[in-house]
N, C-alpha and C positions, 0 to 999 in steps of 0.2 A: 456317084457311083451308085447305082441300083439293083436293089437286090429282089429277085421274082423267083419263081418255081421255075424248074429245070423244065425242058423241053427237048423230045428228039432233035432238032435242029443244033443243040447245045452241044450232041457228042464228041466232034473235033476242038469243040475249045476246052470240054473238058478234060477230053484226053492229052493235050497240051498241055495242061497243067498236071496232070496225074501220072504223067510219064516221066516227067523230069526228076519227080519228086521218088518215086516206086524206084527209079533208075537209078538218082541217086543212095537208097538203100541205109537212110539215115534217119528217117521217122515213121515210115510205116511198116508195120510188121506184116509184107508183102512180099511174094517171091518178085525179086530184082527182075527176073526175064521173063513178066507178067504181062500177056498181050492186051492189045486196047479191048477186045471183046470180052476175056476175062476182066479186067481193069473196072471196065463199065458192068459188066451185069455185076460185081462185088458193091461198086457204088453205088448203084440204083437195085439194090436188092431188095429181096420183101422184106417190106414195112417200113424200108426207107424212104422219107420226105424227103427231094433232095433239092436245092437253092443253086442258083449262081448269081455270082455277082459280077454285072456290065459297069465299063469306065466310062467316060463319057463319047468314046468314040464307036460304044455298041460291044465291045472284046470284052468275052467271058474271060476275069482275071483271077477267078478264086470260087469256088464252089466248097457248098457242103451239106451232109445230109444229117437227118433227125431219125431216131429211131428210137422205141423202146429198150432199155439197156436188157432186159430178161421180158421171158413171159410169164404170165402167170402172176401169182402173190410179188414178183418184181416188176410187173408192169407199170408202176406207177414213178419208176425210176428212168429217167432219158438218158440218152448216150448220144453223141455228135464225133464224126469225123470232119476234119476241115481241109482244106487245099487250098493253097495262094499261088499264086503264079509266080516262080523265083526270077521274074524279070521284073513282078510288081510289088514286093516288099518296102515296108516301110512306108506305108501310104493308108496306112489304119485297114486293110482288109480283113486281119483277120480278127481286128476287134471288134468292126461292123459286123461279120461272118456270127461271131458271139455274144454278140448284144442281139441280134436277129433270133440266134436261135433258144436264147434264154425266154425271148417271149413268145415265140413260135410254140415252146416247150409249154409254155404257161396256158396259153389259149388251150392248149390240145389236151390239159387237165394233170400234167405231171406236177409231181410234189418235189423234184429234184434233179437235178442231171449228174452223171459220174461220167468219166473218163477210165477208161478200165487200165490203157497203157498209153502214158505220156516218156515218151523216152526223156531219160534226165540230162541228158546231153544238149535237147535242145532247149538252150537256155531260153532261148525269147521266146517259146510257148510259154514255157513255166511261168516264167514273170509275165507273161501276159493272164494266164490264166489265175495267177495269185491274184492282180490286178483288178479281175473281173469277178472277184470273191470266190476262188477256188483254194480247198485246204488240200492239201497231200495226208492223206489217212494214211498209205503205208508205201514202203519201196521195198520192191521184189529183185533183192540182188541178180545181176548178170542174166536179166531177163530178155536182153535185146542181143541181137549177135551185130554189132556198129559195124562198117565196111573199115574202118580204118582205127577206130579208139578200142575196138575188140569189146569182148562181153561188157556191156553197161546196164545199171539198173535201169529199171521202170520204175514208174509213179501212177497211183491211182489217187486220183484226184475227184473232188464230190464238194456240191454247194447245194442247199436248199433252194429252191425256187421261191 
């Protein structure tokens, strides 16, 4: 697999991944009926540096963005959003994106990384982020409306770089 900066030509591949995740409504705090234009505008929003992961056939199987978590005095803390193609899970794509993002954040001078909303029922992601050195700072009770589990907790996770 290869991780590279996203280009305009990647939009269809990114949307193919984002659409399934958004429609499922289990991990992203985004409207489930969000369209491609709005989703891609969000993913490539101001301050987002976007990357894609290609498999050996050149298909986009993952994407992530890196940004400052806050402006001004909070701009030394980075933040990311990750999306792995549902048809490509279990191949180490999320782990590769996280490792890449940590290195890229260091290169950009960030001193830490914070995830503001990790859905507690996303057990695979929580376990992966812990494996990658993140600690749960707090649990926000009932902060996410899961489509099948009801209101579930979210986690704020953090690690120094």
